[in-house]
N, C-alpha and C positions, 0 to 999 in steps of 0.2 A: 271718349266717354261712352258712346253708344256701343261700341265693340265690348267694352268691359262689362256693361250691363248684361249684353247678350251672353258672354261667356260665363257670368255669374248666375244666370238664370236657371232653374231646375229642369232643363230640357236635355234630351240625350240625342238629338238630331238636328244639325245646323246646316242650312243651305246659304252659302255666301258667294256673291257675284262681285268679282274684282275687289276684294277686301283691301288690296294694297294700293289702290289708286290714291294719288295725292299724299301718301305717307312718305315721310323721309326715312333714311336708312335705319335710325335708331328705333323709330316706331315700327317699322317693318320687321325687325329682329325681335322686337317685344312681342308683336302679333305672332310671329312664328313660334316663339318659345311658348306663348299661351295656348295656342292651338295644338302644339306638340303635347302638352300636358292635358289637354281635353280628353275625358274618358268616353265620349260618345262618339256617334257618327258625324262625319263632315262631308258635304257634297260641295265641292269648290269649282267655281267657274273662273278662270284667270288666264290672262295673257303673259303672266309673270312664270316663265317656265322654271327658273331657279326657285322660286316659292313653291310651286307644285312639286318639284323634286324633293324638296324638304319635308313634305308632308303626306302626299298621297302614296298608297299602296295598291291602287287599282284605278286603271284608266278604262273609260268607256267611250269608244269611237261610234258616232253614227255617220254613215255613209252609204249613199245609194240605197236608201230604205232599209239598210241592215244594221245590226247592232253587234259590235265586237267588243270583248272584254279582255284587258291585259293585266295580269297580277303583277304589279311592280310600279315603280315611279315612272314619271314622264320621260326620262332619258331612256328607260328600259323599253317604254312603249314605242318611242322613235325608232330605237335599234331593231325591236322585234319586227316592227312594220316594214323596215327596210330590208331585213333578212328573209322575210317570208317569200318574196318573188324569187330570190336567188336559191333558196332550198328547193323550191318546186322545179326549178330549172336544172338542178344538178342531177348527174347520172348516178346510178346506184354505186359505182366504184369511186365516185368523187365524194359522195355523201358518207361513206364508211372507209376511210383510208387505213383504219387500224386493222381491218380484216386482211388487208394484204401483207401486214407484218412489217414493223419497223425496229430499227435498232435504238436502244436506250441510251447508247454512248453518243455524246456530242462531239462533232468534229471541231477543229481549230476554226474553220470557217463560221460554223454555227455560233461558237462562243464569240467570235468577233462581232458578228452580226448582232448578237444579244447585247454586247456591250455598247455598240453604236446605237442601238435602239433605245437603251436607258440614257445615254448621253443626249439623244435627240429629245427625249421625254422631259429631261431636266432643263434643257435649253428652252423648250416651248413653256415649261411650268414657270420659269423666271421671267419670260416674256409676258405671259399673261398676268403674273402677279404684279409686275411693274405697271401695266396698262390699268388694272383694277385700282391700284393704289392712286394713280394720277387721276382716274375718272372720280374716285370717292373725294379726292381734294377738290376737284373742279365742282362737284355736287355741292359740297359744304359752301364754297365761296359763292356759287350762283344762288344757293337758297338763302344765304346771308343777304345778298343784293335784293333778292325778291321779297324778303321780309321789310327791308327798308323802303322799296317801292310800295308795298301794301300799307305800310304806316303813312306814306306820303298821301296816298290816294284816300286815306280815311281822315286826313287833316283837311278842315274846311278852307284854310288859307291857300291850299293848292289850287282851288278852283277859281281864284280871282284873275288868274292869267290863262286864258283859253289856249294860247299857243303852247304854254308850259304843259297843260294837262293833256293836250293832244300828243305831244312828244312822249310824256310819260306813259300814256296809254299804249303807244306803239312799242316803247321799250319794254313795258310789262309784258305784252303779248309775246314778243320776241324771246324774252328771257324764259317765259314759261315753256315755250316750245323747246328752247335749249335744254332746259332741265328734263323735260320728257325724253329727249334724245339722249341725254347723258345717262338716264336710268336705263333706257333700252340697251345702250352699249355696255353698261355695267352688268346687266342681267345676262347678255350673250356672252361676254368674256368670262363671267363667273360660271355659267353653265359649262362652257368648254374647259374650264380649269377643273371643275368637279368630275367630268367625264374622263378628263385625262388622268386624274388620281384615283378613280374609281378602282382600277385593277390593283393598285398598290394598297388601298384599303382592304380589299378582299383577300389579297395575298399575304 
């Protein structure tokens, strides 16, 4: 409700600190869609890399008293940051291979390697999709159990048995941690899948 009020307010600049915290998948997707339609400027602080990839087009890095800007999403920032040291170490002949002249015709070996590369990408894509699907199912089941525990903790009858309430509180904390770990796993595998499919989308 608070997020809805903020997005409907007549402002053109929003600063949001970890807006996806404690949101389930449906709520996160709704938030992403709403922020994607927002016409103003967003400044986002988040550990949710997949969320950042969906929305940001500029990343600002503060490091060692310096500020660097990267025009692109979070995945581009990670890629560019990793590439910069390698580019600096390259020799001129390594950095500009096209100047030495290459043939446009592909050999059988090159075609075979490209085919093997596509098959490898396809296998990895299927593997990641299966993991993401299982994780989403685990999240739904865990959140359903979590809501049941919350209902018990809100029931005055629960507090009649101290032993039972102690056990329930312990299970509640363990399940909460489990859900957080599942979301982290989902975000990690989703980001890897998006990075894997990015060349296909652009090509």
